[in-house]
N, C-alpha and C positions, 0 to 999 in steps of 0.2 A: 854567629855561634851562641847556641843557647847557655846562661850560668849554671854551671852544671852545679853550685852548692845551692840555689832555690828549688831546680829539678828533681822534681816524684821520680823515684825509681820505677821505671818500666816491666823490671825484672818480678815483680811483687806482685800475687794475685789477691785481692778483696774477699773481707771476710772477716771474722774473727777473730784476732791474736796482733801480736805472734802468743803464744803460751809456752810457757815452758812450765820442766816438771824437774825438781833437786830430787832424786833418789839418795838416800842415805842408807848402803847396805854395810853388810860388814866387812867388808875388802878397800870394794871401791867408792868414792861421795863423787855423782853424779848430776854434771847440768844438763839438760837437753832443751835446746829452746827451739819450736815449732815455728812455720810461718805462720798455719792457721789453724784453729779445730774445724777438723775433716776426716773424711775416710779414709785417705791415704796420707796421709800428712806427712811434708818435707818438711827435713833438718834442717834449718836455721845457721843453728850454734849448737858445739857439741864438746863438749869438757869435760875429764873427768882425774880424779888423783887416787891413786892406791894408797888406804890410808890405814885399809888395816885396823879397823873399827874392833873388830871379834880376836883376835889373834889371841888373846888373853882371857876370853870372856871361861870357856869353855874350864879353866884351868886356877881361876881366881874370881873367878863372879865381876868381877870390870875391867872393865873401857880401858882398855891403856892410855896412861895421859901424854904420852908421846901423840900417840895416834890422834885420839880428841882434839889438841890444840892443830894438827896437822887437820882435821879435820872442820873445823872453826876458821881457819885462816880458810881453806878453798872456801868456804860458806858465805866469808865478806865479802873474799873478789866475785864470789857471783852476784851477790848482792847488786855489785857496784855493774859490773857485765849487764845482769835482765834491766837496768835502769836506764845502761847505754845504749841498752838496744829496742826497749820501750814497748816489756812485754806486757801483755794487757793483763794476762793471769795467774798468776804462779801455782802451781801445785806442788807440795812438799809431801813426799813419806818416804817413813822406816822402816827400816824391815828386821831381819833375826837380833842383831847384834844389841840397837838400842832397846827391843822388846823384853831381852834375857838380859842385860845386865842390872846391876844393883844397883849400879850409880848412873841409871839411863835417864833416868827422868831429870835429873841435877845436867845431863848433857844433853837432851832434849826442852832445857830453858834457855840452855846459855845459845840451841841454835834457832827458837823462838828470836830469843833477840837482835841475836846478828843477819838473821834475814825477815828482822819484823812480818815476819806472818806466825802462822798456826803448821804444826805440824799432826801427819796422818800417822799413825804408828800403826801398822799392818800386824793383824792376826796370822800364822801362819794361813788358817786359813785361805785369809782373803788375797793374803798373799797367791797363793797357789792359784784364785780362782782367776788373778789378773792375768797370770802368768799366761791360764789356759785361755784368756781371751784374746791375746796376744798371739794365739796359736790361732784359734779360729778366724779371727780374722785381718791374719796374713796370710795362709796357707790356703789351695781352692779346694773346697770339698778332703776337710784334713780330718784323720783315721786310724787315731792310734795312742800311744799316751807318752804326755810332754811332762819332759823331767827340769824342775829350774833348777841349777847349782849354784847358788852362792856361796858365801866364805861361810855360812852359821848353818844356811840348812837347805837340805835340797826336797821339794816337794814334788810328787806324783799327779797327774789328772787325767780320766779317759778322754779323751775327747772326740767328736762324730760329728761332721758336719757344721752345723750352729751350738752343737750338743755338748754338755759340758755333763758331765758324768760323775763320779766317786770319786775326789784327792783323797791325801795324805799330805802329811810335813814328816822331814825323819831329823837329825843334827847329825845330820850327811856332809855338810859343807864345804869348802877344802879345807881351811882355814880349822876347822872344828874338829876336823879329822887327821889332821899332822896333830895338832891339839892330845887330842886324844891318843893317838901312837903314840907318839913322847919322838915325832920327828922321824917314827919310824916306820919308812916304806911298807919293808914287809909281813909287821901286827898290822900298819893302814889296811893293809890287801883280807888279813881274815877281818877285820872287825866293818870290812864292810860290805862280807863276802857274807857274814852273820847278818846284820842287822835290815841288808836289803831282802835276805832269805826270809824271814820274817811278814817283808812286805807284803798281802796275799794281794794286796793292789793286781802287782807285775806282770801276774798271770793272766792276764786282760787283753796282754798284749804280743800272743802269738800272733806269728804270722802278717803281723802291722807294722808301722812305720811306729819307729822312736824321734820325739820330736826334740833334741837337743836344743832349753836354753840356757843362756849364763855364756859369762867371757872366760873363763877356764876351758868351757868345753869350744865354741868359737875357735880358742887358740889353736885348742888341739887338729880342728878341722881345716883351717889355715895353715897348719905342720903339712895335715894331709896331700895340702893340694900339690902344696912347695915336693913331697916324696915324689908323689905318681907324673907330677908336670903336668900337672892340672889347667887345661886351657882358657877356663875362666873365672877367674879372682873375684868372683863375687858370694860371700858367702850363706844369704839367705837361699833355702830352700835347694841346699847344697846337702846332694843324697849320695850317702854311700853304702853298702850291702854291706850287715852283721859282723858278717865272716870277717872282711876286712876291714873292718875299724877297728874292733878284737883285736885280731894279728899286730896291729900298729899301733893299738894305744900298749899289745905287750912288749914289744920292740922298744917300745919311751922307755917304759922301766928297763929296758936293759941296757940304755944307752946313755951316756952323761948330759944332760939336758944341753951344756953349750955345743955338744955336734950333729947335735937336729939338724935336717934341713931346713932352712925357710926361718930359722931359730930370730936372728935380725927382727922378728916383723913382730915378736911378741917382746911386752916391754919385759925390762929387768924386773919390776914388782914382781909382775905375776910367772913370771920360769918358777920359780918355785915350789907351786902349786901348783907347778903340767902335772907329776909323777901325782897325783893324791886327784885329779880329776883322770885321767888315765886311768888310777883304778874305779875310779865310779862310774864310769863314762863302760867301760867293758863290762867292769859286772854286773851294770844295769841291763846291754844289751845281751849279757846269757841269762838273768832272768826271768826277760820279758821273753825275749823264744821271738825279739822284732826282725822282720825281714832284711829294716833297711836303719839308719839313723838321718835324718833329715836335720840342719844346725837352723835354728834361726837368728836373728838379726837384731829382731825385735825380740822383746819381753814384757816385765810388770810394769813399764812406764809405759810403753805405745796399750798394753791391756785395760791401765787407768786412764787412760782421755778413750779408750774404742766406749769404756761406761758413759762417758760423759752425752757424746752424741746420745741422739732422740732416734728411736725406732725406725724408721724411714732414711735417715740416712746410715744406720748402721746395713739396713740391708743391702748396700749399693757396692758393686764390685769394687774393690780395690784399684784393680787392675786400668780397667777403661776407662777412672779415675784419676788415676794417676795421666794416661794417653790422655784424657780430653784433658789438662792438664800441661800439658808438655805442649800440645795443641793450640792452646789458646797464647799461651807464651809463645809459640815459636814457629810455628805455620806461617803460608800469607792469610789462607781462609780458614779458622776453625770449621765453620762452614760448610766449606768444601771437604775436610774433610771428611764431615760426616756424611756428605754425600758419595763419599769414596765405598762405603760402609755397604751398601743400596746395590752401588753400584758392582760391585768385586761378588757379589748374590749372586746375580744374575750371570758374570758371568765361568763362576762356577758350575752354576748350573746347566749351561751352552756346553762349556767342556764338560760336562760329568764326573764332577770331582766330589764327591760322595763330603760328608761334613760332620765329624760329634759337635758336640751341644761345646766340648771346650775349644774343641779344632776352631769352631764358629767366633767366638768370642776371643784369640789369639789375633782372626783373622781382622775382626770386630778393632785391635784395639793395635795392631800392624796399618787399617789405614788413616785413622787417625796422628800417627806418628810419619804418615807415608813425607811428610814436606815439612818434617822441623828442619833438616839441614839446607836449605835453601842458600840462606847466606851465606856459606862456606864457599870457596873456590870450584868451578864444576868438575875441574878435574879428581879432588877430595870431598866430596859432598859423599860419594857413597863408604870412603869411609871411617869419613866422620861421625854418620849418620850409626852407623855401626857399631861402635865404638858409646857412641850416646845413649843407644840404647839398651847392648848390650850389657854395659856395665850401672846402667840408672840404676837407684833405688825403690827399685818396685819389689812388691810384700806380692804374691796372689799370682805365682806365675815360678812354675819350675828352669831348670835348665835347658832341660829340651825347649821349652815355650822361646825362652829367651831367647834358643837360637835362631828359633824360628822369626822372630819379631827381629833378628839385627837382618838372617839373611832377605827375607825380603825390602828390606827396606835398601842395601847394597845392592842388590839386583837395580833394583828399583829406579835406583843411579846409573850405575855402571851397564848394567844390561847384563840377562839372566845366564850367559855363556860364560863372562867371566870367570875366571879358574884363578882370581889370587887369591881368597880368603885359606886362609889353614883348615887341611880335609878335617882338623881334628873338629873344628866349626860345626861340618857338618857334617860330624860323623854324629857330634854331641844330639845334633834335632833329628837323627834321621833320615830313614831316604821317603816317607811317605808326610814329614813335615816339610824338606827339603823342597819334594817337587811343591805340593802346595803356596812354598814362598814361591818359589819361580812363577808357577801361576801366575798368584796376585803382585807381581814385580808387572811381571806383561800386561796383568787386568790396568793397573796404575799408570802406565805408561802411554795404555793407549786415551783414559782416557784426560790424560795430565795434558795431551796433543791439544783436544778438542779442546781442554777447559785452562789452560794457561794457569794450575789452580787458583779458580776462583769462580765461585759459586753460581747459581743457578743455568748453571749449561750441560752439562754431563747428566742430567735428566732428562730434558730435551733429545739426547742423542739415544737412537735404540738398537740394543744387541739383541738379534735373532738368530735362533740356529735354525735352515734350512732347506732341509734333504741331509745330507754331507756337508753343509757347506755352514760357515759363520757370518752372518751379513751386518755389518753397520747400516745404519739409515742415517742421515742427517738431512735438520731441518733446511728448508729452503735456504731462507734469508744464513744461515751458516756450510750453502755449498763449496762458498768460496774453500774451507778446510778441507779439502781434496786434497790428496796429492800424491807423488812415491815418497813421503817419509808418514805420513799418516797409513799410505797401502805395506806398507813393509812392518809398521807395527801391527797393524793386526796380522797379520800373514802372518807375525810368529807369537800369533799371542792362537790362532787359528791351528798352527804345524803343533801347538803343545798335546790339543784334542783327535790330531791325524784328521784335522777339515779342513779345506778346500773356505777359501776367502772371497767376498768382494764388499768394495763398498759402493757404496747408492745416495743419493740427494733421495729425499720423501717424495712421492708421485711419483717417478721416474718408470714404474712397475717393469722393468726391464734391465735388467743385468747379466752378467755371468760369472761363474765363480770357475774364480784361477786355480 
C-alpha cells in the first residue's frame, strides 16, 4: 500500500496554479482559490464573511469600525489558508465601499499589511467591465443587459456575444439603498424607481435577457427555485420569465422574510437585504422590459481571471474545456472519449438526426463525459453519472443543455428505455433534446461494446446506411466481437431511425438486414 503522506494527488490537473482572488466588497469579503488559471477554472476552496463594510458609508462617509475589524480578521485567516494551499498567485480586488469611504485608504493599508500583497481598487467602470467579462465568458452567446448588484453599487453593461457595450454605475447596492431609505422598504422602492428610470442604458434591454450577478440576487433566485419546486438546484444560467420574477419579488415584499420557502438556505446576515434586492430586481426588469432573467453564479472575480488569460485561451469553449478536464480526471481513456465525438456524428447522419451548432457542441460535451462514471457500482453508474453531470460547476450551458448531458449519460449506462428518471428532468430537456440524448446513448452503447472504452478501435469500425438499413462492419481481426449482444445493440440503434440492421465482417460482401 502506498504511503499516502507522500503520494501526489491524482485528482488535480497540471498547470499554473493554484490562483486565488480575494474580493473585498461592500457587503462581503470572500476568498476563492481556483485549481489553476484556465478557461473554465474549478474552485478549489471558497469562503466568505459577510462584514457589511459599506453599511455606514452613505450615512457617515466612513467604513464601520466593527466591520473593518471583522474584515481584517477574515483576511488574516485567508492569508494562512492561501499559504497552506500553496497559492502561486494572489489577486486582491476591492470595490465600492473601499473606494468611496473617507477612511478607505487607511483600511486598504491595513489590508496590505495583513495579506502581504497589494490591493487593486476597482473604479465603477472597471468593476462593471469585469462583471461583464464574467457574463460573456460564462454564458453561451450572451445577449442582453448585465446587472451586478453589490452592497454599495449597481453596475449595468450591455453584452452581446464576446462584445461589451456601454455601461453605467449607480449608487444602488443593497446596503446603500437600505441606508438611503433609512431602512424603509416603501421609501426604498420610490428611490429605486426614480434612479433606475434615469438610467437610459436599460432601454436597450427590451425583449432580451437580463443577466443577474451578485449574491443577494442569487439568493432570490434560489428562493424562487424552492417556491416553484424546481428540479435542478443549480444557479448558473437558471432562467425565469420576467413577469414571473417580478411577481415573485413583489411577493417577497409582502411576506415576512422568515416565512419564505427555502429561507434556511439564505445566510442570516444576507436576509435583511432580500427586500432591497427584490425591489431592485423587479424595477430593473420593468425598466428593461427584458424577456427573462438569467442568474449568474460567477461575477467580478471570474471576470478578473478571464482578463488574465491570453486571447487563444479566452476563445476556447468553457463547456468543452470543463468536459475535457472531467474526462482526463475520470474516464478510462480521454482519447476514446474524443473518438466518440466523431463516431456519434456519423451515427446521427445515418439516423437522419439534424443538429444545430449548439446541439452539436452539447453532443461533443456528452461524449467527453460518457465514461466518467465507470468506477461506480454497475447498478448505479447511470444515476451517479446523471448527478455528477447535472450538478457540475459548468458554465456556458443552460439548464435544458444540462438535462441533455445528464439524460445521455444516464441512458448510456441504464438503457434508453429506462423510465426511472423524474419527468421534470425530461420536460426540462424538451422532446428534441431528449430524442437526441437517447440516440447518443444508443450510439455510445454500441461503440463501447466493440471498444471496451479503449482508444484506437472504434474508428476502425464502419457504420453505413445501406438502402433502408443500418450496417455495422467489423474488420477481420475483430470478427470475434460479433454476437447476439452486439446485434441487439445495433438493432436498438437502428430502430430509433426506423431502419433495419445488420452486422458483418469486412470483405464478406454478403449480408441480410434483419
